[in-house]
N, C-alpha and C positions, 0 to 999 in steps of 0.2 A: 186237794180241790177246794176252791173257795165256796163260801156259802151261796154265791150267786149261781154256781153251776149245779147246785143241788135242787134248784127250783125246777120242777118238771111239770110240763103241761103239754097237752096235745090239742091242737085246734084243727078240726077237720075242715079242709077247704070246701067251699060251696061247689055246687054243680057247675059245669062249664057252660059258657055261652055257646050257642049253636053257630059259631062263626064259621064262615066258609073259608077253605084254604085259598080260594081265589082272591080273597080280599087283601088289600094292602101289601102287595109285594109278592105273593106266591105265584102270580102269573107273569111277573116281569121277566123280560128276556135277558137283562143284564144284571150281574151281581158283582159288587165291589166291596172291598174292605173300606173302612173309614179313611185310610190314607190313600185310597184311589187305586190300589192294585187289584187286578181282576183275578183273585185267587179263589173266590167262591164260585161254584158252578152256576150255570144258568138254571133258574127255577123252573123253566119250561121243560127241563130234562127230567124232572122228578116224576116218579111213576104214578100210575092211577091205581084204583082199587083192584084192577084185574090181576095185579101181581100179589095180592094179599093171600098169605097162606091160610088154610082152614085151621082156625084156632081151637085149642082144646078147652079153653075157658075164655070168657069175655071180661073176667074180673081180675084186677090187680090193685094192691094197696102200695103206694109209693110215698116215701117220706121226702121232705125237703126242709131246708132251713132258709130263713129270710136272707138270702144272699143273691146278688145279681147273677152268679153263675148257675143258679137253679132255673134260670129263664127258659131253657129248652123244654124242661118238663112242664112248666106252666103254659108255655105257648102251645105245646102239643095238646094240652088239655083245652085251652081256650079257643084254639083254632080248629078243633074237631079232628086233629090228626090221629089220635088214638082210635076214635070212632071210624075214621076212614079206613084203618087197617084192621077193623073187626074187634077192637078192644073197647067195647061200648060202656064198660062199667069200671073204668079206672078212677080210683080215688087218690087225690093228692092230700097228704096229711102233714100238716105243719108240725115240725119238731122243735123242741125248746133248746136243744143243745146236741152236740155230737155224741156224748154219752147216752142221751135219751134215744138218739137214732140207733146206736149200737144195741141198746137193750131191746128196742122194739123189733129190730131185725132178728135178734136171738129168739124172741117170742114167735115171730112169724104171724101171718094173718090168722092162722088157726088159733093162735093164743091171744088174739086181739092186738097183734102188733102189725108189722108191715112185711111185704115181700121183697122190697128193694128200695133204693133211695138214691138221691143226689147225695154224694158222699165224698169225703176226703180220700184221695187216691190210695194212701197207705192202709186205710181202714179195712177193706176187704181182706187184706193179708193179716192184719192184727186180729180181726174177728175169727178168721179161719184158724190161725195158729194158736191164739190165746184163749178163745172162747169156745172152740170146738164146733163152730157152725160154719161149714164150708160155703164159700161164696164165689161168684163169678164177677169179673169186671167185663161189662159188655161194650162200653165206650168211654172215652174221655169226654167230659162235658165241655171243657174249656182249657185254654192256656192263658197265662198271665192273669192280671186283674186283682191281685192282692196288694197289700202295702204294709209297711211298718210306719206307725205314727207315734209321735212323741208329745208329751204334755208341754204346754206353754212354759212351764217351769224351766225347761231346758232349751228354750228357744235361742238363747244366746250361744249355745253350742253349734247351732246351724248344722245339725247332723244330716248327713247324706249317706252315700254308699260306704263311706269310711266311718266305722263306729268307734274309733280309737278315743275320741273325745269323751266318751262315756266312762272310760276307765277311771279317770280322776273322780268323777261323781260317784262311781261305784266304790272306790277306795274310801272316800269321805263317809259314805253311808256305813260301810263296814266298820270304820273307826268309831262310829256311834252305835255299834252293835245293831245295825239295821242293814237292809239290802234293798237295792232297786228292784222293783217288781215289774216284770215284763210279762204281759198277758198274752197267752196263746189260747187256742181253742180246744186242743186235745193233745196230751202227751203222745208223741210219735206221729202226729198228724202233720199235714203240710205246713201249717203256720208255725208249729213248733220247730220244724226243720229249717224254715226260712229264717226265723229269729235266731236260732242257734248258729246257722251258717254265718249270718251277718255279724253276730257278736264275736264268734271265734276268729273270723277273718281280721277283726280289729284287735285281737289279742285278749279278748274277754272270755273267760270260761263261764259258760251259761249255767254250769252246775255248782260253781264255787263263788263266782264274783257277783252274781245276781240271783234272783229268784224267778223262776218261770211259773206263772199262775194260770191254771185253766179257767177261762171265762167264756160263757156262751156268746156267740157273735152279736146278737141283738142287745147285749148288756155291756158291750165294750165302752161305748161312749159314756154311759151312766157311771161306770167305774172310774173312768178318767175324770169325769166332772167332780166326783167326791174325793178324788185323790187316792183311791184304792190301788190304782196301778199308775206307773210312770210312763209306760210305753206299751203298745200292743201291735200284734200282727194279726190281721183279719182280712177277709174279702170285703168288697163293696156291697152296700153303700155306706158302710160304717166309717170308713176313713174320710169320705167326702162329707158325711154328716158332722164329724168332729171338726173339720175345717170350717164348714158353714156355720157352726155354732161358736166358732172362734175359741175352742177349748184346747187346741193343739195344732200340730202341723205334720205333714207327711215327710219323713226322711227319704224314703224311696218307695217306688212301686217295684214289685218283685220281678217284673220283666227286665228291670235294670240289673238285678242281681244275677238272673239267668234268663236270657232272651228266649221267649216262647216256651217257658217251662210248663210242664204238665201240672194241672191243679185238681179239679174235681173229677169224679167218675160217675157213670151210671152203673150201678152194681145191683145184683140180686142174689138171693139165696140159691145155692146150687140145686137144692132139692126141688125148688119151684121151677127152675129152668129145665131141669132134667125131666120133670113131669109134664111141662108145658112148653116144649121147644118151639112150636109154631107161634104160640102166644108171645114168647120171649122175643122171637124174631119180629113180630108185628110191633111190639113196644119199641124195639130198637129202630125199626124203620121210621116210626113216628118221631122218635127223638132225633134221629139224624135229619129228617126233613125240617124239624123245628130248628135245629142248629143252623141249617142253611138259611132259613128265614131270618133268624136272629142276627146273622152276620151281614145282612144286606143293610147298607147305610140308610136307605129310605125307610127302613122299618124300626130304627132305633127309638124314635119318639114314641111310637105305638107300643113297642115292647116295654119301655119304661113306664108308660101310662098303665099298662095292664098289671105289671108286677108290683107297682106301688100301691095297688088296691088294698083295701082293708083286710081282705081275706088272705092276702099273700104277705106282703112286707109291712104294710101299714106305716109307710114313711112318705114324706113329700117327694114328688116326682123329681124335683130339682136336686135332691140328694143322690139321684141315680144317673140322670141322663147325660150329664157332661162327661163324666169319666167313662160311661158306656160308649161314648163317641170318640174317646181318646183325648179329650180336652181336660187337662189335669191342673187344678189350682192346688199347689202343695201347701198353701197357707203360710209360707215364709217369704213371699215375694216372687217365688219361682212359679211360672205358668208355662205349661207345654200344650201346644195345639197339635192335633192329629198325631199323637204319639204312636210310634211304630210298635210299641209293646202294650197297646190297649188289649182288653179282654177279647179273645178270639174264640168263637164257637166251632167254626168249620174251616176257615181259611188256614192255609199253611199246615194242613193235616192235623188241625187242632183236635178233631174228634177221634182220630185213630189211636188206639191204646198201645203205643209202642212198649214192647217188653223191656227194651233198654231203659226206659224211664222208670219202670217198676223196679229194675235192678238198682237204680240210684236210691229210690225210696227205702228199699230194704237195707242197702249198704249203710245209709245214714242212720237208720234205726239200730243197726249193729254198732255203728260208731258211738252212739250215745247210750248204749247198754239197754235199749228197749227190746232187742231181740238177741238171742244167744249168738256168739261168734261163729258157732258151727252150723248155723241155719243153712240148709240146702236151698239156697236162693233160686237156682235155676229150676229145681224140681217144683217148688211152690209156685213160681211164676207160671210155669207151664200148666199147672193145675188150675190157677185162678184166672189168668188172663185169657179171655176167649176172643182174641182178635180174629179167629176164624169165623165166629158168628158175626162180627162187625163186617167182615168182607161179604158174607152172604147177604146181609141186610143192605149194604151199599149197592151191590149188584141188583138187588130187587127193586131199588128205587132209581135205577138208571145211573148210578154214580160209580161205575166200575173204574173210570179214569181217575177217581179220587183215591184208589187203593195204592198205598206205597209199595215200592218194590221190595222193601225189607221190613222186618219187624223190629229193626234197630235203627235209630236215628244217627247212630255213630257216636264219635267222641264229642262230648259236650264241654264247653268252656264257660267258666263262671267269671264274674266281674273282676275278681282278684287274680285272674290268670290261671287258676287251678283247673286242671282238665280231668274229666271222668271218662275213662274208657270202659264201657259196659262189659267188655271181654276180659278186663283185668281189674275187677273191683278191689282186690287185695292191694294192688299197687297204689290205688287211690287212697285207701285207708292208711297205708304205710306213710304216705306223703303228708298227712295232716298232723300238725303239731298239737292241737288241742282236741282231745277225744276222751271218751270214757273207757273204751276198749283198749286193751294192750295188743298192739299189732306189730 
């Protein structure tokens, strides 16, 4: 871990404004994604307080990191949705890094930590298996919305989905007894897996040909500026900020690597949910309703204005808003408008925590030696993934039609043509040329 990831601080977000749910979009009768498809439900179908369960506690401490995909938690707070469902004392507590999030979850609120968080989707499994603190995934917070960005030093390579051009640069660095440094946010986390997949698909071994360096998301751009890292994989707004500051360019957005891939999750400690099942359901209802709001095109500007605030992201709104709308300036002359792989919060089942996606995350962690090869993946997924609670909450807010018919999204296809069948993860492992595990 770099020195940057050791800097730990926790900033407690201020109290929410008493914004009404009816303001700016929550009473609109039509809901569309940015590219115009009507895949989000009508906000008028969202439930009222009459469906709120009687909560065991009104208090919860939830962590978040300054990333656009934390928006549903922030909007649930700022628009009064937690309060609407009886959770009147929810605190959003800013985290400095994913290791800090992990450590505060281990402490729990009783130990001055947190009860749950906006979190990398593999982390609840890593915390459950490696840290001895059982967790539940209650919802997926978003799909898409991350990127791999590269320093201007490598602009002439014009890197895109194909990473092969980096091999020569890697070999040159190794010849000088150095390594290219590729920043990720947490070993075994989503950004680590996206970076590794991209490199390996181009014939680059991420464990031998380059160095993967954990760096907190808000410090990615600063690291690139001083040359500490040569490339990074992180969520927004940090890729857009890099481009806006003309320090580098985006090689790819991760939705191009895997269309509508799962990304962050809303997860909580198992003991908290088991003790407070109605409160957990109320939190989930609020988050789901916030996801619906965040996905409405007419709300994007307000969403970005809110999250850019000093107490949340503390970045210029212009670093967030365009990519949130699907308008992507890659910084190398390529500009895409209304991208179909923009960050989605609710559209196209973005919120539903498919167990098949968790199977991929665990399989990739086995691939790279982050989990033992004999991990009982199905057993741990059934223990951690609470898609049953997601369904209950969705029904309670009038979104029964949004419940998928299966907890598997089926066979997934990546940009390089590789397919992942969640029913046959070992076949997937066997097919991969570059890996740490012997399959």
